[in-house]
TORKE-364338 format. One record per residue (C-alpha): residue in one letter; x, y, z negated. Coordinates in steps of 0.5 Angstrom, whole numbers, plus 500, padded with zeros to 3 digits. Each point is the difference from the previous one (the first is absolute). Example, Ala and Ser with C-alpha at 12.3 -4.5 7.8 and 13.67 -1.06 7.14 Angstrom:
BEGIN
A525491484 S502507502 
***
This chain:
BEGIN
X790196479 X494500496 X497497505 X505493499 X500501493 X492500500 X501493504 X505497495 X497501494 X494497502 X504494504 X503499493 X493499496 X496496506 X505497505 X497494500 X494503503 X504502506 X499497506 X504499506 X498504504 X499506495 X508499498 X501501509 X495507500 X505503494 X507498504 X496504506 X500506495 X506506501 X500500492 X507497499 X505505498 X508498503 X506504496 X500505505 X494503499 X496497505 X493496501 X499494503 X497493502 X502494498 X502496506 X502493499 X508500497 X501506502 X499504493 X503497494 X502501493 X507502497 X501497493 X501506495 X507497497 X502499507 X507502502 X498504505 X494504502 X499502507 X497505502 X496497506 X493501502 X499492500 X501501493 X494502495 X501504494 X496496495 X504497494 X501492500 X496500493 X494505501 X493498500 X501503508 X504494502 X496494497 X495503506 X506500505 X502493499 X493498501 X501504507 X506495501 X505506500 X506496499 X505502494 X508500502 X505497496 X506503500 X504496505 X493501504 X501508500 X507499502 X499497506 X494505502 X502506498 X507500497 X504498506 X496503506 X504507501 X504498495 X506506502 X495505500 X498499493 X502505495 X506498496 X498499494 X495494503 X505497504 X504500494 X493496496 X500496506 X507497499 X500499493 X494496501 X503496506 X507498496 X496499493 X495496503 X504496505 X500493498 X492500501 X500504505 X504496505 X495495501 X496505504 X501498507 X495506502 X504504495 X507498504 X498502507 X498507497 X507501497 X503497506 X497507504 X501505494 X505505500 X502500493 X507498500 X505507499 X507499504 X507501497 X501507504 X501505494 X494505499 X496496505 X493501499 X497495506 X497493499 X502494503 X496493501 X504495497 X502496507 X503508502 X505498496 X507495499 X500496493 X506504497 X502493497 X501497507 X508501502 X500499507 X495506500 X504504494 X506499505 X497501507 X496507498 X505502495 X499507498 X493500504 X496501494 X494501502 X500493503 X499498493 X496501494 X500506494 X504499493 X493497496 X498495506 X507498500 X499497493 X499492499 X492501498 X498504506 X505496505 X495494499 X494504501 X503503507 X502493503 X494497499 X497506504 X505501506 X507502497 X505498507 X506496499 X505496505 X495493500 X496504505 X502500507 X497507502 X505502494 X506496504 X499504506 X500507497 X507497496 X502499507 X499506503 X502504494 X507497500 X501501508 X497507499 X506500494 X505497505 X499505504 X501505497 X506498497 X502500508 X498507501 X505502494 X505495501 X499496493 X501493502 X503498494 X496504495 X493496503 X504493501 X502501493 X494501498 
***
C-alpha cells in the first residue's frame, strides 16, 4: 500500500515527467490492492475501478480498492485502468451468477434494472446477458428457485393460461407479473403462443390432458374446457 501511494503521490506531482516505458514498468508491479484484499499486477482491462457512488460494490478480485476521487486513481487512469459505469457493472458483475448472490444484493440489482430500464434496454450486450440470467421467480408460492425469462410463459397470453391452467411453475410470480416487469421480460425472452415451439408444447399439453380425461372418463369436462 505504501509503495503504491508513494508512486501515486509522485505521479500527482510530476505526471508530465513520466514516460511510457515507466508507466509500463508500473503496470508490471504487483502493488495494486483489490477489494478482496489481494494484490495484483495490471493486465490490460482485467482490472477496473468502481465508482464510490455505484449502485453495486462487487466483491471481486478484478476490482481495485481505491476511491475514484483519490490521488491513487489519477495514476490508475494514466495506466489506463477503466472506471466502470453502473451499466457496465451490471453486465460484468451484477448478472453473472445472480442466483448465487445474497438476497440483498439481488434486490439492489433488480431495483436498478427496473428503475433504469428505459436507458438499459438499448444495450444489446445487456439484453443478451439478461436472456441467460436466472433472475425471475415463478408463481409457485414460497418457491425460492430462479428462472430465465425464456423458461416461463407470458401470463397475459390467453391460450397459454388456459392450456396450462393450474401450472403455476410455468408463469412469473406476482412481482414479475406487473406491467412494468412484463415489458422487461418480453424484451429478454418471456415466451408467448406466437412461437412455434410453444405451440408444440401446447399441443402436447392438450394431448396429455385428453389422455388423462380418457383414463378418468371425464370426457365431457375435457370437451367443455
